[in-house]
N, C-alpha and C positions, 0 to 999 in steps of 0.2 A: 179251444179256449185257452187263453193265457193264464199261466199260473199266477196266483196272488201272493207276492212276496212281502206285502206290507207289514204282515206280522213278524216276519223274520227280521226285516229291517229295524223294527221297533226294539228288537232285542239288542241291537248294536248301538242304540242311542246312549250317549254318556250322560250319566247324571250330572247336573251343574254342581260345581264345587261350592261349598258353602263359603260365604264371604267372610273374610278375616275381620275380626272386630278391630277398629282403629286402635293404634298403639297408644296407650295411655302416657301422657307426658310424665316425666319424673317428678318426684315430689319437690325437688329443688327448683324445677322450671315453673311448677305451679305456684310455689312460694314467691319466686322472683316476679312472676306476673301479677300476683295478687297484691303484693305490697311494693310494687315497682316504683311508685312515686316517692315513697319514703327511702327506698333503697338507692334511688338515683342521687340522693344528697350526698351520703358518704362515698358512693362510687365516683361522683364527680370530684370530690375532694381528694380521693386517692389518686385518680387519673391526673389531676392537676399536679399533685406532688410528683408523680412519676415523670410527667413532662419536664418539670423543673430539675429533677435528678438527672435526666438525660441531657437537658440543655446545659446544665452547669457542670456536668462530669463529676458530680460530688454529692453524696447523700447529706453530708454536713451542710453544704451550701444550700441544698434544698430546704433543709430545716431552718437555716438562717432566713431564707426568703419567706417561709411560713410565719416565723416569729417576728422578723424585722419589717415585713411588708404585708402585714396581715390583711389589710384592706384590699390590696391588689391581689392577694392569694385568693380571698373570698370572691372577688370579681371574676377572676379567671375561672374559678370553680363554677360560678353561676353561668358563664358562657358555656362550659362543658355540660352543665345541668340542662340548659335550654336545648342544646343539640340532642341529648339523650331523650328528651321528651318527644322528639319526632317519632319514636317507636309506637306512640298512641295513634298514629295515623295509618297503621297497617296492621293486618292480622298476624304477620310473622314477626312477633315482637322480639323474640329470641334472636332471630336472624338479623333484624335491623339493630338490635343492641350490640351484637358482635361486630357488625359492620362499622358502627360508630366508633366502637372501642378500638378496632383495628386501625382506622383512619387516624385517630389521635395518637396511637403508639407509633404509626408509621411516620407521622409529622415529627414526632419526638426523636426517633431514630435517625431521620434524615437530618435534622438540625445537629444532632449529636455527632454524626459523621462529618458534616460540613465544618463544624468548630473544631475538628481534629486537624483540618487542612487549611483553615483561614480563620480571621478573627471576627468576620462579619457574620452574624447568624442568618439562618434561612429565612427568606422573606418571599412575599408573593411575586415580586418582580423576577425571582429566581426561576419561577415556573416558565417564564419565557425562554429560558436558556436550557430547557430539557433536551432540545435537539442537539445540544453540545455534549450530551453525556458520553457518547462513545468517542466523539472526536477529541475529547479532553483526556483520553486515556494516557496514563504514564506522564502526567503533568504534576505540578504542585498542588492541584486542586482534586484530581480524581485519577485513581490508578485503574488499570484494566481489570485487576482482581476486584476491586470495589464495584466496578460496572457489572462484572459477571455475577457477583454475589447479590447486587441489587435486583438484577433481572430475574435471577433464580428465586429470590424471596418473593418477589411480586408474583411469579408464576405459582409458587406453593400457596401463597395467600388466596389467589383467584381460584385455585382447585379446591381449597377447603371451604370457601364461601359458596361455591357452586354446589358441593356436597351438603352443606348445611341448608341451603335453599331447598334442595330436593328432599332430604331426609327430616329436616326440621318441621315441627308441627305448627299449628296455627292456634291462635288464642282469641276467642271472642271476649270483648270487653264489656262489662256490665254497665259502663257509662255510654250515653249516646254519643254519636260521632261529633255533633255540634258542640258538645261540652269539651270534648277532647281537643277539638280545633281551637276553641277559645283559649284553653291552657296554653297550647303551642304558640298561637299568634301573641298571646299576652306577654309570654316570656321574651319573645323576640322583639316586640314592640317596645318593652321596658328598657332594652339595651341602649338604643340611641338616646333615650330620656335620661337614663342614669349616668351614662358615660361622661357628658359635659359637666354634670354636677360634681362628679368624682374628681375631674380635672380642675375644677375651680377651687376645691379644697385641698388639692395637692396629693391626693391618693393616687391619681393617675396624671399623666402629662400629655399634652398635645404636640410636643416636638421632642425628637430625639436627636440631641447633638452627637451622642455616641450610641450608635445602634446596639452594639454589644451590651453597654451599660444599661441602656433602656430596657432591653429584654431581660436583663438580670434583675433590675429594680422593679419592673412592673409586670413581669411575667412574659413567658414565651408566647402563650396563646394571644394575649393582648397585643404584643409587638406584631405578631404575624397577621392578625386580624386588621390592625390599623394599616398595615402595609398594603392590605387589599381594599379596605373600605374607605380609608382617608387618604386619597391620592389627589393630586392636582391642586388647584387653587379655587377658593370660593370667590364668587362675584362680589366685589366690593359694593356696599350700599350706595355709595355716591358715584358709581360708574355711569358715565354718559359721554358723549362727544363734547359737550360743553366743558365738563370738568377736565378731560383730557387736554383739550386745546388750551385751557387756562394754565395747567401745570406746564405745558410745553412752553408757552409764552413767557412764563415766570422764570423758567430755567434755561432759556435760550442763551448760549455762550457766544453766539455769533460765529464768524468765520475763523479758521485757523490762522495764527499770526506767524508761524514759522515758514520761512522760504523753503522752496522745494530742495535747493541745493544744500540747505543746512540741516535737513531732515536726517537723523541718524537711523541705523538699524536699531530695532527694539527686540531684545532677547529676554524672554521670561522663562525662568527655570523653576520647576517644581522639585524641591528637595524632599524626597520621600522620608517621612517620619523624623524629620530633622528637629533636634532639640539641643540647645546650648546647656550641656550638663553642668557648667559652672553655676547654674541657677538652682541646682539640687544640692542642699547642704550635706546630705547623707552619702554623697558619692565623693570619694577621694581618688584621684588619678595620679599616676607617676609623672605625668606631663600634660600639658594643654592638648587635647586631642584635635582642637580646630583652631590653630593659630592663624591661619590665613583668613578665616572667617572674621576673627577678632580684628585683624589688620584692616579688612575692609570696613568694619564697623567704625574704626577709628578715623577713617579717611573719607568715607562716602556716606550718603544719606541712608539711614537705617531706622529701625524701630520695631516694637512688638506688632504682630499681626493677629487679630482676632479671626479665628476660623470657625466654620459651622459644625465641625466634628471633632471628635477625640478618639484616638487609637485606630481608627479605620474610616472609610468613606472618603478616600482620596478625590474621587470624581466631583463631590459637592464643593470642595475647596477649589477645584479646578474650574467648575462651572461658575462659581462667583468671580474668580480672578478674570476669566475670559469674557464674561457677559456683563459684570457689574450688577447682576441680579442677586437677590437673597434667597437662600433655600429655606429660610424660616417660614415662608408662606406655603410651602408644600407640606404633604403629609409626614408623619413621623417616620424617619428612616427612609424617605423617598429619594431615589436618585433620578432627578429630572431628565438626565441623559438617557435613562432606560425607560422613561415613561413619556412625557410630553413631547420630547424631541424626536420620538419615533413617529408622531403624527402631525406635529406642527410643520407648516411649509418651510420655515426657517427660524433662525434664532439670532437676533442681533448680538454682535461681539466685537471685540477689538479688532478681529480679522476683517470684518465688514468695513469698518471705519478706515483702517490703514490700507486695505486693499483698494478702496475707492480713491485713495490718494496715489495709486499706481505702485504700491509696494508689493513685493511677493510675500505670500503668507504660508508658513510651513509648520508642521508638527513633527517632532522627532521623539521616538520612545522605543525602549528595548523591552516592550512586553506585547502581547497580542493585539492586533488591530481591532478585533471585535470585542475585547474586554472593556466592560462598562459601555458597551455599544459605541466605542469611540469613533469607529470610521463613519458611522452614520452621523453622530453628534457633530464631529468636526466639519462634515460636509454641510450640515445645516447651519453651522456658524460661519461658513464661507471661507475656510481654508483652501488653498490651492493644492498642497501636497501633504501626505502623511506617510512618513517612513517609520514603520513599526518593525517588530522583531522578524516578521516573516520576510522583510526585505533586507535584513542584516545577517552577515556571516558571524554568528555569535559562537565563539568557542570557549571563552573564559568566564568562570563563574566564581561566586562567593565561596569562602571556605566551607560553608554548609552545603554548597552546590545547588541551592534553592533559587537563586536569582543571578542573572547575568551581571558582570561588571559593567560599570557606566562608561569605561573608557571608549567603547565603540560609538558613544554619542557624539564625541568631538569631531571625528571625520564626518559623521553624518550630518551634523549641523553645517559643517563647511561645505559640504556637497550641496545642501539645500541653498545656502546663500550664494554659492557659485553658479547655480543653475539660472539665475536672473541677472540682468544687468542693472537692476534697480536696487534701492535699499530694500531691506527684508525685515519682516516680523517672523521670529522663530519661537515656538513654544516647545521647550524640552522637558521631558518627564524622566526623572531618574528612578532606579529601583534598588540601588545597592545597599541601603539601610532598611530595606522592607522587613517586616516581621514574617513569621514568628521567630523568636530567638531561642537558641538551644539552651536547655537547663544543664546539659553536660558540657564539660570543657572541650571545645572544638579546636582552638588555637593553642598549640603547644607552647610556643614562645611569642606571646603577644607583644606588640610594639609599646602598648599602653597597658599597664597593670592597674587593676581596679579594686577598691575596697568599698563594698556597699554596707555601710554601718546600719545595723539592726535588721539586715536581710538574711535570708537562708543562703546556703551554698548554691543551690540551684538558681536563685535570683541573682546572686552575684555573678555566676556564670553567664546569665543572660546579659547583664549590664556590661560585662567585660567584652563579650562578642559584639554587642551593639556599639560600644564606644570605639572599638577597633574598626568597625565598619564606618563609623562616623569620621575616624581619622582618614580613612581611604576616600571618603567624600570630600573632606577638606583639601586633600592632594588633588582630587578631580577638579574642584573649583579653581584651584590655582592654574592647572593645565588648561582648563576651559577658557578662563579669562585671558591667558597668555595667547591662545589660539585666536580668540576674537581680536585682540590687540594686534596680532600679526597681520591681519587682513589689511590693515592700514585704513580702514573705514571707520567713520565716527559711529559709535555704538554705545547704547544704553543697556545695561544688563540689570535685571531685577530677579533676585533669587529669594524664594520664600519657602518656609516649612509648611507642609499641608496639614499636619496634625502631630501631636505628641506621640511617641512610640507606645505600642501596646505593652505596657509594663506595670499596669496597675498603680500608676501614680495617683496621689491624692492631693488635694489643694494645699494642705499644710505642709507637704514635702517640697514644694516648688516656690521660688522667690515671688512670682507674680501672684500666687494664690489663685490662679485662674488657669483651669485645664484647657480652656479654649485659646489660649495665647500661645503662639509660636513666635519666630523672629523672621524678619526679612532683612536683606542687605542689598546694596546696589553698587555698581561699578560703572564708570564711563571714562572715555579717553578724549573728551572734548571740553573739559573744564566746567561741567555742571556743578553748581555750588551745593555744599553739603547743608541740608535741612532736614533734621531728624523729626520724625512724627510717628505716632502709633496709629495704625489704620486697620480697617477690617478688610477681609479679602474682596468684598465687593466695591470697596473704594480704591484699592491699591492701584490697579492699572489706570483708572480714571485720573487719579492724583498726579501720577508721573507724566501722562500725556498733557495734563493741563500745565505742568511745569515746562514741558517742551513748547507749549502754545498750540496744541493740537486739540480741536474741538469737533463736535459732531456726534451723531447718534443720539437716539432718544434717552437711553439709560446713561451713557457716559456723560452727556450734557448735565443730566439731573444730578448725578454724583458730583460733578465738578462744581455746579452751582451751590449745592447744599453744603459741601465741605468748605468752599470758599466763604460762605456766610457763617461758618462755625457751628452749624447744626450737628448735634451729637448723633452719631449712628446708633440705631436701636431705639431712639427716642420716637414718641408718637408723631411728631412734627416730620422727622426724616422718613419714617417707615410708611406713613399713610399714603403718600403719593407715590412712593417707590412701588407699593403694592398695586396701586391703581395703573401705573404705567406697565408694570410687569404683566399683570393680567391682560391688559389691552393687547399686548404684543403676542402673547403665548396662547391665550384662550378667547380673547374678546373679538371685536370687530376691526381692530387695528386702525382705530381713529388716528393714531399718531402718524400714520403713513399717508393719510389723505387720499387722493385719487390713485395712489400706488399700492393701496391695501391689498390688492389681489395678486401683486407681483411677489415672486420669491427671490430672496437673496442667497439661497443655498448655492453651493458650488458643485461642479462635477469633479470631485476630489480625486487627485492622481495618487495612487498608492506607490510610494517610493520615488526616487529621483533617477537612479541608474538603470539602464536597460538590462534585462536578463537576456543573455544571448546563447544560443547553441552554435558551436563552430564546427564540431565534427563527432562522429560516433564510430567506435571500432569494437569489433568482437574479439573477446579473449575468453577462451574456454566457454563456460556456460553463462557468461555475463556480457552485457552490452555496456561499454563504457562511453559515457556522454561527456564531451569536453565543451566548456564554455565559460562564461563570465557572470559574476554576481548570483551564484547559487547559495542557498542557505539550507539549514536543517529543515525548512518548511518547503523546499522545492520538491515538487512531485511530477513525475513524467506521465504525460497522457498520450496513448496511442490510439489514433483514430477517435479522439474524443473521450476515451475511457481511461481512468486512472489505473495505473499499474503499480505493482510494488516497487518502491524506489528506495535506494540506499544512498545516504549522503556521505561521500568520501571527503570532499573539501569544497571550498568556494568555487572551484573550477571543474570538479568531477563528480558526476553521479553515476549510478550503476542500476541496471534493471536485469532481470532474468532474460537470457536470450530467447527463451520459449514464449515471452510476452510480445514479440514483434516479429514480423516477417517482411520480406522484401517488397517494397512498394507501399508499406504502411507510412501514415503521416504521424510525426512525432513533434510534441511541443512540451516545454517545461513551464508549469504554472507555480506561482507562489500562493500557497493555499493556507488560509486561516481556519479558525473553528467553524463548524457547520459546513465544512467544504466550500467555504467562500473563496473564490479565485480573485486574489487581489491584483495580480499582474501576470502577464504572459510573455514568453519568449517568442522569437521567430519560429516559424514552422518549417521543418525539413522533411524530406521524403527519404526514408531509410532504404538503402540498396544493399543487399546481402551479397558480398563478393563470392561467397561459396555457392550461392544460388546461381550466379552467372557462370561459374565453372561447370556446375552440374548441367545447366541448360546447354552449354557449348558442347559437352561430351555427348549429350543426347542427340544434338543436331548433327554432329559428325557420324555418329552411329546411324542415324537415319539417312545420311547422304551416302554412306558406304553401302547400306542395304539397297538403296535405290540404284546405285551404279551396278551392284551385283545382278539385280533383276534385269537391268537393261542389257548386260552382257549375255545373260542367258536367253533373252529374247532374240 
């Protein structure tokens, strides 16, 4: 018989542990969940105040927003309130509330940091540049330390949220889900109904000429939300093939009347933040900082130029000048070069028109090729070449050290013009007078001393720095014009200010009483008559092509026809059909192009003019020295297709660690922009290590000697 151990086994069975009672939520949590709907109101108002405090870098300015723009403050608070109500759709209300709060605070902190480094606040389109975060380390916009801190903060936040999700309790609502859903949906549905009504009565606005000022006046959250929700153009009510054809027929300017041999070079220069400070009564200068500009005004066509932005937003003034289109039809603060031009097959521009006439079309700029998505935008506009900072051997900077000097743009312009045998269109973008401007005294012995009446010492230091940079710009304009004249080719030069400087100017401080007016000036060496006129940026290029007798293009023809008839820019008569044509070309069925609607006029743009070449490589110690031509600080060495650590020594020398390469490896130098974009590549060479040859020879000799010894022994 087998022994029965069942009773013994029972003695070793463990008694089940009593279940722990669920942890009671704290009294604070219970209170918050019980009266959450009422609590969300002050919580939203507090959160809105915090966002403005972070955005404006000032507790006092945030208070001014609450008292001076109360309607906008309450509207922004309601947006936050609506988002907080999402907690009613989940049982983990405390977790959800913390997530929502953290997202708002994170948006505020991001904007706060961004505004320490630039004048344009954080918008939705900036999210498309997140991939540039690490590639923009140690630049004017983002340092390596800031990148590391941001990533660390995100990591801590995620860890805390995971812990809260696991440890946080759940709360059953006493209201049915359908009722809570109606509340949430009702809040969000009311926003698009309420917003246009508030815009109509002036509490909000549908267009930001100055993105920074718009955020300040109407709230950060409204500004950020509109940059996401209100993008692109709305379809005009009268949009149809019939209406487009009628406008085209009414504005047809006919064929160009200028003979090919009489066609001059056309050079357009964007003068960054240019302002004629003689139009500000509170500024007193020891001498005229821009005498050459005033000389050009006295002898060549000039006038005020109405631009779409104030203090920032260079690429919108640029967009209008090059395309003849108006930015007023886009969303508040939208940069079409970063939105529609990324998806549109092309964008009609002055480059398309002059390129179709056989002219070379070029862009020259001493800032990044990907900034404002310019490489893509200029390709869509049909430019042949784009020489950006990555192609330039930049070594000299402004006294603050934040921006390159513009001197390098002169030889770059001449290189572009000399690269063709035809006449050329060159669009040049300067940066020497770019903000922000130091509040401390940077220049010890300024060429122009400045007294800013009624301003603080810090503001006076800003104006003194800016005005001396303006003086440098004036000297550059003189040298630039002289270089163009020395080519011996007929040339029309148009130079315009893209916007007023970021200096807090008000309408009552300037002579024009219009913050959207800068100046433009022209120069030519073929006897073009002086005819002054105030123009908008979307009229400027069309008007001067008309004076030359150059016609063509949907938008350029339209602007020429309306301006010739005396139609006032900004009037309903002018803007109604401009909007129609602009929508057709960028968003519509492209009726204006007829049977060529499916074709694209975009170009395979070439980055830079001069070839980057590798001539030789030599080992010195633990470094490989690479000798060649047209290197820059943005030159990176790639070995077998992989980027290696590269040190810029000069425009002719780069170095890499000798450990990064071995004999037989393929080496190439690439000009690299943000997001690791390769703009241009050098010739490829195969690296041969001379030391490796010596070692190989010694090994072969040793092997031969050993073979001979073996043979003798046999």
